[in-house]
All heavy atoms as atom14 arrays in JSON, in Angstrom:
{
  "sequence": "MHWHLDVTFREDANTTLDKLAAKNQNIIRKWSLSILKMIELMKPGLCMKRESN",
  "atom14_mask": [
    [1, 1, 1, 1, 1, 1, 1, 1, 0, 0, 0, 0, 0, 0],
    [1, 1, 1, 1, 1, 1, 1, 1, 1, 1, 0, 0, 0, 0],
    [1, 1, 1, 1, 1, 1, 1, 1, 1, 1, 1, 1, 1, 1],
    [1, 1, 1, 1, 1, 1, 1, 1, 1, 1, 0, 0, 0, 0],
    [1, 1, 1, 1, 1, 1, 1, 1, 0, 0, 0, 0, 0, 0],
    [1, 1, 1, 1, 1, 1, 1, 1, 0, 0, 0, 0, 0, 0],
    [1, 1, 1, 1, 1, 1, 1, 0, 0, 0, 0, 0, 0, 0],
    [1, 1, 1, 1, 1, 1, 1, 0, 0, 0, 0, 0, 0, 0],
    [1, 1, 1, 1, 1, 1, 1, 1, 1, 1, 1, 0, 0, 0],
    [1, 1, 1, 1, 1, 1, 1, 1, 1, 1, 1, 0, 0, 0],
    [1, 1, 1, 1, 1, 1, 1, 1, 1, 0, 0, 0, 0, 0],
    [1, 1, 1, 1, 1, 1, 1, 1, 0, 0, 0, 0, 0, 0],
    [1, 1, 1, 1, 1, 0, 0, 0, 0, 0, 0, 0, 0, 0],
    [1, 1, 1, 1, 1, 1, 1, 1, 0, 0, 0, 0, 0, 0],
    [1, 1, 1, 1, 1, 1, 1, 0, 0, 0, 0, 0, 0, 0],
    [1, 1, 1, 1, 1, 1, 1, 0, 0, 0, 0, 0, 0, 0],
    [1, 1, 1, 1, 1, 1, 1, 1, 0, 0, 0, 0, 0, 0],
    [1, 1, 1, 1, 1, 1, 1, 1, 0, 0, 0, 0, 0, 0],
    [1, 1, 1, 1, 1, 1, 1, 1, 1, 0, 0, 0, 0, 0],
    [1, 1, 1, 1, 1, 1, 1, 1, 0, 0, 0, 0, 0, 0],
    [1, 1, 1, 1, 1, 0, 0, 0, 0, 0, 0, 0, 0, 0],
    [1, 1, 1, 1, 1, 0, 0, 0, 0, 0, 0, 0, 0, 0],
    [1, 1, 1, 1, 1, 1, 1, 1, 1, 0, 0, 0, 0, 0],
    [1, 1, 1, 1, 1, 1, 1, 1, 0, 0, 0, 0, 0, 0],
    [1, 1, 1, 1, 1, 1, 1, 1, 1, 0, 0, 0, 0, 0],
    [1, 1, 1, 1, 1, 1, 1, 1, 0, 0, 0, 0, 0, 0],
    [1, 1, 1, 1, 1, 1, 1, 1, 0, 0, 0, 0, 0, 0],
    [1, 1, 1, 1, 1, 1, 1, 1, 0, 0, 0, 0, 0, 0],
    [1, 1, 1, 1, 1, 1, 1, 1, 1, 1, 1, 0, 0, 0],
    [1, 1, 1, 1, 1, 1, 1, 1, 1, 0, 0, 0, 0, 0],
    [1, 1, 1, 1, 1, 1, 1, 1, 1, 1, 1, 1, 1, 1],
    [1, 1, 1, 1, 1, 1, 0, 0, 0, 0, 0, 0, 0, 0],
    [1, 1, 1, 1, 1, 1, 1, 1, 0, 0, 0, 0, 0, 0],
    [1, 1, 1, 1, 1, 1, 0, 0, 0, 0, 0, 0, 0, 0],
    [1, 1, 1, 1, 1, 1, 1, 1, 0, 0, 0, 0, 0, 0],
    [1, 1, 1, 1, 1, 1, 1, 1, 0, 0, 0, 0, 0, 0],
    [1, 1, 1, 1, 1, 1, 1, 1, 1, 0, 0, 0, 0, 0],
    [1, 1, 1, 1, 1, 1, 1, 1, 0, 0, 0, 0, 0, 0],
    [1, 1, 1, 1, 1, 1, 1, 1, 0, 0, 0, 0, 0, 0],
    [1, 1, 1, 1, 1, 1, 1, 1, 1, 0, 0, 0, 0, 0],
    [1, 1, 1, 1, 1, 1, 1, 1, 0, 0, 0, 0, 0, 0],
    [1, 1, 1, 1, 1, 1, 1, 1, 0, 0, 0, 0, 0, 0],
    [1, 1, 1, 1, 1, 1, 1, 1, 1, 0, 0, 0, 0, 0],
    [1, 1, 1, 1, 1, 1, 1, 0, 0, 0, 0, 0, 0, 0],
    [1, 1, 1, 1, 0, 0, 0, 0, 0, 0, 0, 0, 0, 0],
    [1, 1, 1, 1, 1, 1, 1, 1, 0, 0, 0, 0, 0, 0],
    [1, 1, 1, 1, 1, 1, 0, 0, 0, 0, 0, 0, 0, 0],
    [1, 1, 1, 1, 1, 1, 1, 1, 0, 0, 0, 0, 0, 0],
    [1, 1, 1, 1, 1, 1, 1, 1, 1, 0, 0, 0, 0, 0],
    [1, 1, 1, 1, 1, 1, 1, 1, 1, 1, 1, 0, 0, 0],
    [1, 1, 1, 1, 1, 1, 1, 1, 1, 0, 0, 0, 0, 0],
    [1, 1, 1, 1, 1, 1, 0, 0, 0, 0, 0, 0, 0, 0],
    [1, 1, 1, 1, 1, 1, 1, 1, 0, 0, 0, 0, 0, 0]
  ],
  "atom14_positions": [
    [[5.03, 3.38, -9.08], [4.31, 3.28, -7.82], [3.09, 2.38, -7.93], [2.7, 1.68, -7.02], [3.82, 4.68, -7.45], [3.07, 4.58, -6.13], [2.45, 6.25, -5.66], [3.78, 6.68, -4.44], [0.0, 0.0, 0.0], [0.0, 0.0, 0.0], [0.0, 0.0, 0.0], [0.0, 0.0, 0.0], [0.0, 0.0, 0.0], [0.0, 0.0, 0.0]],
    [[2.47, 2.31, -9.04], [1.35, 1.38, -9.27], [1.69, -0.01, -9.03], [0.88, -0.76, -8.37], [0.72, 1.63, -10.66], [-0.47, 0.69, -10.86], [-1.65, 0.79, -10.29], [-0.52, -0.51, -11.68], [-2.47, -0.09, -10.69], [-1.8, -0.95, -11.5], [0.0, 0.0, 0.0], [0.0, 0.0, 0.0], [0.0, 0.0, 0.0], [0.0, 0.0, 0.0]],
    [[2.79, -0.38, -9.49], [3.26, -1.88, -9.28], [3.27, -2.22, -7.8], [2.78, -3.21, -7.37], [4.52, -2.17, -10.01], [4.93, -3.52, -9.88], [4.53, -4.55, -10.68], [5.81, -4.08, -8.94], [5.11, -5.75, -10.19], [5.85, -5.48, -9.25], [6.56, -3.56, -7.85], [6.69, -6.3, -8.37], [7.31, -4.41, -7.05], [7.45, -5.79, -7.38]],
    [[3.9, -1.33, -7.06], [4.05, -1.52, -5.67], [2.72, -1.5, -4.96], [2.54, -2.41, -4.1], [4.95, -0.38, -4.96], [6.38, -0.68, -5.02], [7.02, -1.69, -4.37], [7.33, 0.02, -5.69], [8.32, -1.64, -4.71], [8.47, -0.71, -5.49], [0.0, 0.0, 0.0], [0.0, 0.0, 0.0], [0.0, 0.0, 0.0], [0.0, 0.0, 0.0]],
    [[1.84, -0.62, -5.36], [0.55, -0.58, -4.73], [-0.26, -1.87, -5.0], [-0.87, -2.55, -4.2], [-0.21, 0.63, -5.21], [0.23, 1.91, -4.63], [-0.53, 3.1, -5.42], [-0.04, 2.11, -3.19], [0.0, 0.0, 0.0], [0.0, 0.0, 0.0], [0.0, 0.0, 0.0], [0.0, 0.0, 0.0], [0.0, 0.0, 0.0], [0.0, 0.0, 0.0]],
    [[-0.11, -2.39, -6.26], [-0.82, -3.67, -6.58], [-0.22, -4.82, -5.91], [-0.98, -5.64, -5.46], [-0.79, -3.68, -8.16], [-1.69, -4.87, -8.6], [-2.81, -5.08, -7.97], [-1.37, -5.55, -9.68], [0.0, 0.0, 0.0], [0.0, 0.0, 0.0], [0.0, 0.0, 0.0], [0.0, 0.0, 0.0], [0.0, 0.0, 0.0], [0.0, 0.0, 0.0]],
    [[1.09, -4.93, -5.93], [1.7, -6.07, -5.44], [1.6, -6.12, -3.81], [1.23, -7.09, -3.18], [3.22, -6.2, -5.84], [3.91, -7.37, -5.07], [3.26, -6.46, -7.19], [0.0, 0.0, 0.0], [0.0, 0.0, 0.0], [0.0, 0.0, 0.0], [0.0, 0.0, 0.0], [0.0, 0.0, 0.0], [0.0, 0.0, 0.0], [0.0, 0.0, 0.0]],
    [[1.84, -5.03, -3.19], [1.9, -4.96, -1.75], [0.54, -4.94, -1.14], [0.22, -5.53, -0.17], [2.7, -3.66, -1.27], [3.97, -3.7, -1.89], [2.9, -3.59, 0.13], [0.0, 0.0, 0.0], [0.0, 0.0, 0.0], [0.0, 0.0, 0.0], [0.0, 0.0, 0.0], [0.0, 0.0, 0.0], [0.0, 0.0, 0.0], [0.0, 0.0, 0.0]],
    [[-0.41, -4.13, -1.67], [-1.67, -3.97, -1.15], [-2.82, -4.58, -1.98], [-3.97, -4.33, -1.54], [-2.0, -2.43, -0.96], [-1.09, -1.74, 0.07], [-0.1, -0.95, -0.42], [-1.04, -2.02, 1.36], [0.82, -0.35, 0.45], [-0.35, -1.41, 2.28], [0.66, -0.59, 1.82], [0.0, 0.0, 0.0], [0.0, 0.0, 0.0], [0.0, 0.0, 0.0]],
    [[-2.48, -5.24, -3.08], [-3.5, -5.81, -3.88], [-4.62, -4.76, -4.35], [-5.76, -5.11, -4.25], [-4.17, -7.02, -3.36], [-3.08, -8.12, -3.12], [-3.76, -9.4, -2.52], [-2.73, -10.37, -2.27], [-2.25, -10.68, -1.07], [-2.7, -9.98, -0.08], [-1.39, -11.67, -0.95], [0.0, 0.0, 0.0], [0.0, 0.0, 0.0], [0.0, 0.0, 0.0]],
    [[-4.09, -3.66, -4.64], [-5.05, -2.48, -5.08], [-5.91, -2.84, -6.2], [-7.14, -2.38, -6.17], [-4.27, -1.31, -5.31], [-5.04, -0.01, -5.47], [-4.3, 1.19, -5.67], [-3.41, 1.3, -6.54], [-4.46, 2.19, -4.84], [0.0, 0.0, 0.0], [0.0, 0.0, 0.0], [0.0, 0.0, 0.0], [0.0, 0.0, 0.0], [0.0, 0.0, 0.0]],
    [[-5.53, -3.52, -7.18], [-6.44, -3.86, -8.27], [-7.65, -4.67, -7.95], [-8.62, -4.71, -8.65], [-5.65, -4.57, -9.45], [-4.65, -3.6, -10.22], [-4.88, -2.34, -10.03], [-3.87, -4.06, -10.93], [0.0, 0.0, 0.0], [0.0, 0.0, 0.0], [0.0, 0.0, 0.0], [0.0, 0.0, 0.0], [0.0, 0.0, 0.0], [0.0, 0.0, 0.0]],
    [[-7.51, -5.5, -6.79], [-8.57, -6.33, -6.36], [-9.68, -5.58, -5.54], [-10.62, -6.02, -5.21], [-8.06, -7.5, -5.57], [0.0, 0.0, 0.0], [0.0, 0.0, 0.0], [0.0, 0.0, 0.0], [0.0, 0.0, 0.0], [0.0, 0.0, 0.0], [0.0, 0.0, 0.0], [0.0, 0.0, 0.0], [0.0, 0.0, 0.0], [0.0, 0.0, 0.0]],
    [[-9.43, -4.2, -5.36], [-10.26, -3.39, -4.53], [-11.6, -3.21, -5.35], [-11.65, -2.87, -6.49], [-9.73, -2.03, -4.32], [-10.46, -1.16, -3.42], [-11.41, -1.61, -2.71], [-10.23, 0.06, -3.36], [0.0, 0.0, 0.0], [0.0, 0.0, 0.0], [0.0, 0.0, 0.0], [0.0, 0.0, 0.0], [0.0, 0.0, 0.0], [0.0, 0.0, 0.0]],
    [[-12.76, -3.49, -4.61], [-14.04, -3.32, -5.25], [-14.9, -2.22, -4.58], [-16.07, -2.34, -4.55], [-14.74, -4.66, -5.22], [-14.91, -5.04, -3.81], [-14.04, -5.68, -6.01], [0.0, 0.0, 0.0], [0.0, 0.0, 0.0], [0.0, 0.0, 0.0], [0.0, 0.0, 0.0], [0.0, 0.0, 0.0], [0.0, 0.0, 0.0], [0.0, 0.0, 0.0]],
    [[-14.27, -1.34, -3.89], [-15.04, -0.19, -3.29], [-15.86, 0.67, -4.34], [-15.2, 1.15, -5.27], [-14.01, 0.74, -2.47], [-13.28, 0.0, -1.69], [-14.83, 1.8, -1.77], [0.0, 0.0, 0.0], [0.0, 0.0, 0.0], [0.0, 0.0, 0.0], [0.0, 0.0, 0.0], [0.0, 0.0, 0.0], [0.0, 0.0, 0.0], [0.0, 0.0, 0.0]],
    [[-17.1, 0.83, -4.12], [-17.95, 1.38, -5.06], [-17.97, 3.03, -4.79], [-18.17, 3.84, -5.62], [-19.34, 0.9, -5.02], [-19.37, -0.59, -5.52], [-20.87, -1.14, -5.4], [-18.89, -0.67, -6.85], [0.0, 0.0, 0.0], [0.0, 0.0, 0.0], [0.0, 0.0, 0.0], [0.0, 0.0, 0.0], [0.0, 0.0, 0.0], [0.0, 0.0, 0.0]],
    [[-17.85, 3.4, -3.47], [-18.01, 4.8, -2.99], [-16.79, 5.54, -3.44], [-15.61, 5.15, -3.05], [-18.19, 4.84, -1.58], [-18.42, 6.26, -1.06], [-18.66, 7.2, -1.9], [-18.25, 6.55, 0.1], [0.0, 0.0, 0.0], [0.0, 0.0, 0.0], [0.0, 0.0, 0.0], [0.0, 0.0, 0.0], [0.0, 0.0, 0.0], [0.0, 0.0, 0.0]],
    [[-16.78, 6.52, -4.3], [-15.68, 7.09, -4.84], [-14.8, 7.9, -3.76], [-13.6, 7.89, -3.8], [-16.01, 8.23, -5.9], [-16.53, 7.57, -7.19], [-16.92, 8.52, -8.21], [-17.43, 7.8, -9.54], [-17.64, 8.72, -10.58], [0.0, 0.0, 0.0], [0.0, 0.0, 0.0], [0.0, 0.0, 0.0], [0.0, 0.0, 0.0], [0.0, 0.0, 0.0]],
    [[-15.49, 8.48, -2.8], [-14.75, 9.12, -1.74], [-13.97, 8.1, -0.84], [-12.85, 8.3, -0.57], [-15.7, 9.94, -0.87], [-15.1, 10.66, 0.28], [-14.1, 11.8, -0.34], [-16.18, 11.46, 0.97], [0.0, 0.0, 0.0], [0.0, 0.0, 0.0], [0.0, 0.0, 0.0], [0.0, 0.0, 0.0], [0.0, 0.0, 0.0], [0.0, 0.0, 0.0]],
    [[-14.65, 6.98, -0.57], [-13.99, 5.94, 0.25], [-12.74, 5.33, -0.54], [-11.69, 5.17, -0.05], [-14.94, 4.81, 0.6], [0.0, 0.0, 0.0], [0.0, 0.0, 0.0], [0.0, 0.0, 0.0], [0.0, 0.0, 0.0], [0.0, 0.0, 0.0], [0.0, 0.0, 0.0], [0.0, 0.0, 0.0], [0.0, 0.0, 0.0], [0.0, 0.0, 0.0]],
    [[-12.97, 5.17, -1.88], [-11.85, 4.65, -2.7], [-10.69, 5.62, -2.76], [-9.54, 5.23, -2.61], [-12.31, 4.36, -4.13], [0.0, 0.0, 0.0], [0.0, 0.0, 0.0], [0.0, 0.0, 0.0], [0.0, 0.0, 0.0], [0.0, 0.0, 0.0], [0.0, 0.0, 0.0], [0.0, 0.0, 0.0], [0.0, 0.0, 0.0], [0.0, 0.0, 0.0]],
    [[-11.02, 6.91, -2.8], [-10.02, 7.94, -2.8], [-9.19, 7.99, -1.52], [-7.98, 8.06, -1.46], [-10.53, 9.33, -3.12], [-9.56, 10.38, -3.25], [-10.17, 11.73, -3.69], [-9.17, 12.86, -3.82], [-9.78, 14.07, -4.3], [0.0, 0.0, 0.0], [0.0, 0.0, 0.0], [0.0, 0.0, 0.0], [0.0, 0.0, 0.0], [0.0, 0.0, 0.0]],
    [[-9.86, 7.95, -0.38], [-9.3, 7.86, 0.97], [-8.45, 6.65, 1.12], [-7.38, 6.78, 1.64], [-10.44, 7.81, 2.09], [-11.02, 9.21, 2.18], [-10.49, 10.22, 1.74], [-12.27, 9.27, 2.74], [0.0, 0.0, 0.0], [0.0, 0.0, 0.0], [0.0, 0.0, 0.0], [0.0, 0.0, 0.0], [0.0, 0.0, 0.0], [0.0, 0.0, 0.0]],
    [[-8.86, 5.48, 0.63], [-8.16, 4.28, 0.71], [-6.82, 4.47, -0.12], [-5.76, 4.01, 0.37], [-8.88, 3.07, 0.23], [-9.91, 2.63, 1.11], [-10.74, 1.46, 0.68], [-10.81, 1.22, -0.58], [-11.45, 0.72, 1.41], [0.0, 0.0, 0.0], [0.0, 0.0, 0.0], [0.0, 0.0, 0.0], [0.0, 0.0, 0.0], [0.0, 0.0, 0.0]],
    [[-6.88, 5.16, -1.26], [-5.74, 5.29, -2.0], [-4.75, 6.12, -1.36], [-3.52, 5.86, -1.46], [-6.15, 5.83, -3.41], [-4.97, 6.0, -4.28], [-4.28, 6.99, -4.44], [-4.84, 5.01, -5.24], [0.0, 0.0, 0.0], [0.0, 0.0, 0.0], [0.0, 0.0, 0.0], [0.0, 0.0, 0.0], [0.0, 0.0, 0.0], [0.0, 0.0, 0.0]],
    [[-5.21, 7.15, -0.8], [-4.29, 8.09, -0.08], [-3.57, 7.32, 1.1], [-2.35, 7.48, 1.34], [-5.08, 9.35, 0.44], [-5.48, 10.19, -0.65], [-4.31, 10.16, 1.54], [-6.53, 11.34, -0.31], [0.0, 0.0, 0.0], [0.0, 0.0, 0.0], [0.0, 0.0, 0.0], [0.0, 0.0, 0.0], [0.0, 0.0, 0.0], [0.0, 0.0, 0.0]],
    [[-4.37, 6.55, 1.86], [-3.79, 5.77, 2.98], [-2.75, 4.79, 2.49], [-1.73, 4.58, 3.05], [-4.89, 5.1, 3.74], [-5.7, 6.2, 4.45], [-4.29, 4.07, 4.78], [-6.97, 5.67, 5.15], [0.0, 0.0, 0.0], [0.0, 0.0, 0.0], [0.0, 0.0, 0.0], [0.0, 0.0, 0.0], [0.0, 0.0, 0.0], [0.0, 0.0, 0.0]],
    [[-3.14, 4.11, 1.4], [-2.04, 3.09, 0.87], [-0.84, 3.88, 0.42], [0.34, 3.32, 0.6], [-2.78, 2.4, -0.42], [-3.78, 1.44, 0.01], [-4.11, 0.56, -1.27], [-5.26, -0.19, -0.99], [-6.54, 0.17, -1.46], [-6.76, 1.14, -2.27], [-7.57, -0.66, -1.11], [0.0, 0.0, 0.0], [0.0, 0.0, 0.0], [0.0, 0.0, 0.0]],
    [[-0.93, 4.91, -0.26], [0.22, 5.75, -0.74], [1.15, 6.11, 0.46], [2.29, 6.12, 0.56], [-0.1, 6.87, -1.68], [-0.56, 6.39, -2.97], [-0.93, 7.58, -3.85], [-1.44, 7.07, -5.18], [-1.93, 8.08, -6.13], [0.0, 0.0, 0.0], [0.0, 0.0, 0.0], [0.0, 0.0, 0.0], [0.0, 0.0, 0.0], [0.0, 0.0, 0.0]],
    [[0.35, 6.68, 1.53], [1.05, 7.07, 2.7], [1.84, 5.95, 3.41], [2.96, 6.06, 3.78], [0.0, 7.73, 3.66], [0.59, 8.25, 4.98], [1.5, 9.33, 5.17], [0.39, 7.7, 6.27], [1.69, 9.43, 6.5], [1.09, 8.46, 7.1], [-0.41, 6.59, 6.73], [1.1, 8.11, 8.55], [-0.35, 6.27, 8.03], [0.31, 7.09, 8.95]],
    [[1.1, 4.75, 3.45], [1.66, 3.54, 4.15], [2.86, 3.21, 3.25], [3.85, 2.65, 3.79], [0.62, 2.43, 4.16], [-0.4, 2.87, 4.9], [0.0, 0.0, 0.0], [0.0, 0.0, 0.0], [0.0, 0.0, 0.0], [0.0, 0.0, 0.0], [0.0, 0.0, 0.0], [0.0, 0.0, 0.0], [0.0, 0.0, 0.0], [0.0, 0.0, 0.0]],
    [[2.77, 3.14, 1.88], [3.87, 2.79, 1.01], [4.97, 3.59, 1.24], [6.24, 3.16, 1.33], [3.39, 2.79, -0.4], [4.44, 2.25, -1.39], [4.78, 0.74, -1.22], [3.98, 2.39, -2.79], [0.0, 0.0, 0.0], [0.0, 0.0, 0.0], [0.0, 0.0, 0.0], [0.0, 0.0, 0.0], [0.0, 0.0, 0.0], [0.0, 0.0, 0.0]],
    [[4.92, 4.88, 1.39], [6.08, 5.73, 1.7], [6.7, 5.43, 2.94], [7.92, 5.52, 3.18], [5.66, 7.16, 1.6], [4.82, 7.56, 2.71], [0.0, 0.0, 0.0], [0.0, 0.0, 0.0], [0.0, 0.0, 0.0], [0.0, 0.0, 0.0], [0.0, 0.0, 0.0], [0.0, 0.0, 0.0], [0.0, 0.0, 0.0], [0.0, 0.0, 0.0]],
    [[5.89, 5.05, 4.03], [6.43, 4.67, 5.27], [7.24, 3.34, 5.16], [8.38, 3.24, 5.7], [5.35, 4.55, 6.4], [4.94, 5.94, 6.78], [5.97, 3.92, 7.61], [3.69, 5.95, 7.59], [0.0, 0.0, 0.0], [0.0, 0.0, 0.0], [0.0, 0.0, 0.0], [0.0, 0.0, 0.0], [0.0, 0.0, 0.0], [0.0, 0.0, 0.0]],
    [[6.64, 2.35, 4.45], [7.32, 1.13, 4.2], [8.65, 1.32, 3.38], [9.64, 0.61, 3.71], [6.35, 0.21, 3.55], [5.12, -0.39, 4.42], [4.27, -1.16, 3.55], [5.63, -1.12, 5.56], [0.0, 0.0, 0.0], [0.0, 0.0, 0.0], [0.0, 0.0, 0.0], [0.0, 0.0, 0.0], [0.0, 0.0, 0.0], [0.0, 0.0, 0.0]],
    [[8.64, 2.14, 2.49], [9.84, 2.4, 1.65], [10.99, 2.98, 2.58], [12.12, 2.64, 2.49], [9.56, 3.33, 0.54], [8.93, 2.66, -0.58], [8.9, 3.54, -1.73], [8.18, 2.81, -3.07], [8.18, 3.7, -4.11], [0.0, 0.0, 0.0], [0.0, 0.0, 0.0], [0.0, 0.0, 0.0], [0.0, 0.0, 0.0], [0.0, 0.0, 0.0]],
    [[10.57, 3.82, 3.56], [11.54, 4.36, 4.49], [12.17, 3.28, 5.28], [13.39, 3.22, 5.55], [11.0, 5.51, 5.26], [10.82, 6.81, 4.49], [10.35, 8.18, 5.63], [8.71, 7.66, 6.17], [0.0, 0.0, 0.0], [0.0, 0.0, 0.0], [0.0, 0.0, 0.0], [0.0, 0.0, 0.0], [0.0, 0.0, 0.0], [0.0, 0.0, 0.0]],
    [[11.27, 2.33, 5.78], [11.72, 1.32, 6.6], [12.6, 0.27, 5.79], [13.58, -0.27, 6.29], [10.53, 0.48, 7.18], [9.82, 1.35, 8.27], [10.89, -0.79, 7.83], [8.43, 0.88, 8.79], [0.0, 0.0, 0.0], [0.0, 0.0, 0.0], [0.0, 0.0, 0.0], [0.0, 0.0, 0.0], [0.0, 0.0, 0.0], [0.0, 0.0, 0.0]],
    [[12.23, 0.11, 4.56], [12.96, -0.72, 3.62], [14.35, -0.47, 3.48], [15.25, -1.25, 3.16], [12.25, -0.93, 2.27], [12.91, -2.0, 1.37], [12.19, -2.02, -0.01], [11.94, -0.97, -0.54], [11.93, -3.12, -0.52], [0.0, 0.0, 0.0], [0.0, 0.0, 0.0], [0.0, 0.0, 0.0], [0.0, 0.0, 0.0], [0.0, 0.0, 0.0]],
    [[14.75, 0.8, 3.63], [16.13, 1.17, 3.49], [17.03, 0.51, 4.53], [18.25, 0.24, 4.24], [16.22, 2.8, 3.72], [15.64, 3.68, 2.66], [15.75, 5.13, 3.17], [16.37, 3.4, 1.35], [0.0, 0.0, 0.0], [0.0, 0.0, 0.0], [0.0, 0.0, 0.0], [0.0, 0.0, 0.0], [0.0, 0.0, 0.0], [0.0, 0.0, 0.0]],
    [[16.46, 0.14, 5.66], [17.24, -0.63, 6.65], [17.07, -2.1, 6.49], [17.98, -2.88, 6.59], [16.78, -0.27, 8.07], [17.06, 1.23, 8.39], [16.58, 1.6, 10.02], [17.0, 3.3, 10.19], [0.0, 0.0, 0.0], [0.0, 0.0, 0.0], [0.0, 0.0, 0.0], [0.0, 0.0, 0.0], [0.0, 0.0, 0.0], [0.0, 0.0, 0.0]],
    [[15.83, -2.61, 6.09], [15.57, -4.01, 5.94], [14.76, -4.23, 4.66], [13.6, -3.57, 4.64], [14.96, -4.62, 7.16], [15.77, -4.6, 8.42], [14.98, -5.09, 9.66], [15.85, -4.97, 10.77], [15.15, -5.47, 11.99], [0.0, 0.0, 0.0], [0.0, 0.0, 0.0], [0.0, 0.0, 0.0], [0.0, 0.0, 0.0], [0.0, 0.0, 0.0]],
    [[14.99, -5.04, 3.76], [14.22, -5.25, 2.54], [12.95, -6.01, 2.83], [12.79, -6.72, 3.84], [15.17, -6.01, 1.63], [16.06, -6.65, 2.48], [16.3, -5.77, 3.71], [0.0, 0.0, 0.0], [0.0, 0.0, 0.0], [0.0, 0.0, 0.0], [0.0, 0.0, 0.0], [0.0, 0.0, 0.0], [0.0, 0.0, 0.0], [0.0, 0.0, 0.0]],
    [[12.0, -5.91, 1.88], [10.83, -6.8, 1.96], [9.56, -6.04, 2.29], [9.15, -6.14, 3.42], [0.0, 0.0, 0.0], [0.0, 0.0, 0.0], [0.0, 0.0, 0.0], [0.0, 0.0, 0.0], [0.0, 0.0, 0.0], [0.0, 0.0, 0.0], [0.0, 0.0, 0.0], [0.0, 0.0, 0.0], [0.0, 0.0, 0.0], [0.0, 0.0, 0.0]],
    [[9.0, -5.28, 1.37], [7.75, -4.57, 1.74], [6.65, -5.53, 2.15], [5.91, -5.18, 3.05], [7.28, -3.74, 0.53], [8.16, -2.46, 0.21], [7.65, -1.84, -1.1], [7.93, -1.48, 1.36], [0.0, 0.0, 0.0], [0.0, 0.0, 0.0], [0.0, 0.0, 0.0], [0.0, 0.0, 0.0], [0.0, 0.0, 0.0], [0.0, 0.0, 0.0]],
    [[6.42, -6.64, 1.42], [5.25, -7.49, 1.77], [5.52, -8.01, 3.1], [4.52, -8.27, 3.89], [5.19, -8.68, 0.78], [4.72, -8.03, -0.85], [0.0, 0.0, 0.0], [0.0, 0.0, 0.0], [0.0, 0.0, 0.0], [0.0, 0.0, 0.0], [0.0, 0.0, 0.0], [0.0, 0.0, 0.0], [0.0, 0.0, 0.0], [0.0, 0.0, 0.0]],
    [[6.68, -8.36, 3.54], [6.83, -8.87, 4.92], [6.57, -7.76, 6.03], [6.08, -8.11, 7.06], [8.34, -9.41, 5.06], [8.56, -10.63, 4.16], [7.48, -11.9, 4.4], [7.94, -12.43, 6.07], [0.0, 0.0, 0.0], [0.0, 0.0, 0.0], [0.0, 0.0, 0.0], [0.0, 0.0, 0.0], [0.0, 0.0, 0.0], [0.0, 0.0, 0.0]],
    [[6.91, -6.6, 5.73], [6.6, -5.51, 6.7], [5.16, -5.4, 6.88], [4.72, -5.2, 7.98], [7.27, -4.25, 6.23], [8.79, -4.26, 6.31], [9.17, -4.33, 7.74], [10.7, -4.3, 7.74], [11.24, -4.57, 9.11], [0.0, 0.0, 0.0], [0.0, 0.0, 0.0], [0.0, 0.0, 0.0], [0.0, 0.0, 0.0], [0.0, 0.0, 0.0]],
    [[4.38, -5.4, 5.84], [2.95, -5.16, 5.81], [2.27, -6.31, 6.64], [1.32, -6.16, 7.45], [2.4, -5.02, 4.47], [0.84, -4.67, 4.49], [0.23, -4.61, 3.15], [0.38, -5.86, 2.43], [-0.61, -6.76, 2.41], [-1.6, -6.68, 3.15], [-0.46, -7.88, 1.79], [0.0, 0.0, 0.0], [0.0, 0.0, 0.0], [0.0, 0.0, 0.0]],
    [[2.71, -7.57, 6.34], [2.06, -8.68, 6.91], [2.41, -8.91, 8.47], [1.62, -9.52, 9.08], [2.44, -9.98, 6.19], [1.86, -9.99, 4.75], [2.35, -11.18, 3.87], [3.11, -12.02, 4.39], [1.93, -11.16, 2.71], [0.0, 0.0, 0.0], [0.0, 0.0, 0.0], [0.0, 0.0, 0.0], [0.0, 0.0, 0.0], [0.0, 0.0, 0.0]],
    [[3.56, -8.41, 8.81], [3.87, -8.53, 10.22], [3.14, -7.72, 11.15], [3.15, -7.86, 12.39], [5.43, -8.3, 10.43], [5.76, -6.97, 10.2], [0.0, 0.0, 0.0], [0.0, 0.0, 0.0], [0.0, 0.0, 0.0], [0.0, 0.0, 0.0], [0.0, 0.0, 0.0], [0.0, 0.0, 0.0], [0.0, 0.0, 0.0], [0.0, 0.0, 0.0]],
    [[2.55, -6.61, 10.7], [1.83, -5.7, 11.5], [0.29, -5.93, 11.61], [-0.37, -6.34, 10.94], [1.99, -4.25, 11.0], [3.47, -3.75, 11.32], [4.06, -4.28, 12.18], [3.92, -2.96, 10.41], [0.0, 0.0, 0.0], [0.0, 0.0, 0.0], [0.0, 0.0, 0.0], [0.0, 0.0, 0.0], [0.0, 0.0, 0.0], [0.0, 0.0, 0.0]]
  ]
}
């Protein structure tokens, strides 16, 4: 999962200092990734799905 989060959302480049905000962003990214994975079952390309919205 870490690889997907890093490649799709560039999570390693995140510089959020507030721990609560960083945790919330992580939850939102994981939730979004799970939705994108469900969509990918029909059409491949997680990065393209994220960029088109």
